[in-house]
C-alpha positions in Angstrom: 148.8 54.2 116.0 148.8 55.5 119.7 147.0 58.4 120.6 147.3 61.1 123.3 144.5 59.5 125.3 146.1 56.2 125.4 149.5 57.4 127.0 149.9 56.3 130.6 149.6 59.3 132.7 150.9 59.5 136.8 151.6 62.0 139.1 154.5 62.7 141.2 154.6 63.7 144.2 157.2 66.6 144.1 158.3 69.3 146.0 157.5 73.2 144.3 153.9 72.5 143.8 152.4 71.2 140.3 153.3 72.0 136.3 154.4 70.5 133.4 156.8 67.6 133.8 159.1 65.3 131.6 161.2 62.7 131.9 164.9 62.5 130.3 167.4 60.0 130.0 170.7 61.5 130.8 173.5 60.1 128.2 176.8 61.9 129.6 178.2 62.4 133.2 178.5 66.2 133.2 176.8 66.8 136.3 177.4 63.9 138.9 176.1 62.1 140.8 173.5 62.1 137.7 175.2 59.5 135.5 174.2 57.6 132.0 171.1 55.9 132.1 169.5 58.1 134.9 166.2 59.6 134.5 165.7 63.0 135.1 162.2 64.7 135.8 162.0 68.2 135.0 159.7 70.9 135.9 158.7 73.3 132.6 160.0 76.8 132.7 158.2 79.2 131.1 159.7 82.3 132.3 163.6 81.8 131.9 164.5 85.4 133.6 163.0 84.3 137.0 165.6 81.1 137.3 168.4 81.8 140.0 171.5 81.5 139.1 172.8 77.8 139.0 169.6 76.0 138.8 170.3 72.7 137.3 167.9 72.3 134.2 167.7 70.1 131.2 168.6 72.7 128.3 166.7 71.5 124.3 168.5 73.6 122.1 168.5 73.7 118.2 172.6 73.0 118.1 173.4 70.9 121.3 170.1 69.1 121.1 169.4 68.0 125.2 171.8 69.2 127.9 171.7 68.8 131.5 173.7 71.7 133.4 173.3 74.6 135.5 171.6 77.7 133.9 173.6 80.9 134.4 171.1 83.8 133.4 172.6 86.6 130.7 169.9 87.2 128.8 170.1 90.9 129.7 173.7 91.5 129.2 174.3 88.8 126.7 170.7 87.5 125.2 172.1 83.8 126.4 172.2 81.2 128.9 175.5 79.9 130.4 175.8 76.1 130.8 178.1 74.9 133.2 178.9 71.4 134.2 179.7 70.5 137.6 182.4 67.5 135.7 185.4 69.7 134.9 186.0 67.8 132.0 183.0 69.6 130.5 183.7 73.3 129.4 180.9 76.0 130.0 179.2 77.0 127.0 177.5 80.6 126.2 173.8 79.3 124.2 172.2 82.4 122.6 168.7 82.6 123.5 167.6 82.1 119.7 169.0 78.4 119.9 167.2 77.5 122.9 163.7 75.5 122.9 162.5 74.6 126.2 164.4 74.7 129.7 162.9 72.3 132.4 164.6 72.5 136.0 165.3 69.4 137.6 162.8 68.0 140.2 164.0 64.6 140.8 166.1 61.6 139.3 165.6 57.9 138.9 168.9 55.9 138.7 169.3 52.1 137.9 172.2 52.4 140.4 171.4 53.0 144.2 173.6 55.9 145.5 173.9 54.3 148.6 175.8 51.5 147.2 178.7 53.9 145.5 178.8 56.1 148.8 182.4 55.7 150.5 181.0 55.2 153.7 179.1 51.5 152.7 182.5 50.8 150.2 184.5 51.3 153.9 182.2 49.4 156.0 182.4 46.7 153.4 185.7 46.7 153.7 185.5 46.8 157.5 183.3 43.8 157.7 185.8 41.6 155.2 188.8 42.4 157.7 186.7 41.4 160.8 185.4 37.7 159.3 189.2 37.4 158.0 191.2 35.6 160.3 194.6 37.9 161.1 197.6 36.1 159.9 201.3 37.3 161.2 204.2 38.3 158.9 207.1 37.6 160.6 210.4 39.6 158.9 
């Protein structure tokens, strides 16, 4: 059995100071470019009232489990957090505060895919390289 002392610890040089950090694996495509298989590092938020609207957060709830969404504070008016995805295929959700277990502000992410490889400019450069290395052929009508 592993004890807390045996679990590896590490520090990440993240902007915004220190705090309790935790890593979460992303299992949906609600917040591009963070895709399935990416690991999101979150900084624990102890006062949800202070979160600016639109802050990307990992929200842990009793009913929905772990979700990565932009959080809009509706605590005073509706006793809830308004969760919205960047991907329009996902509907906004008003999550009652009594169902929220933890909120973690997104601080960093680790991706198995390089974001540069998928960038449109890099794809275009690849096409240009192919065209410049391929002899031109004339098509006559």
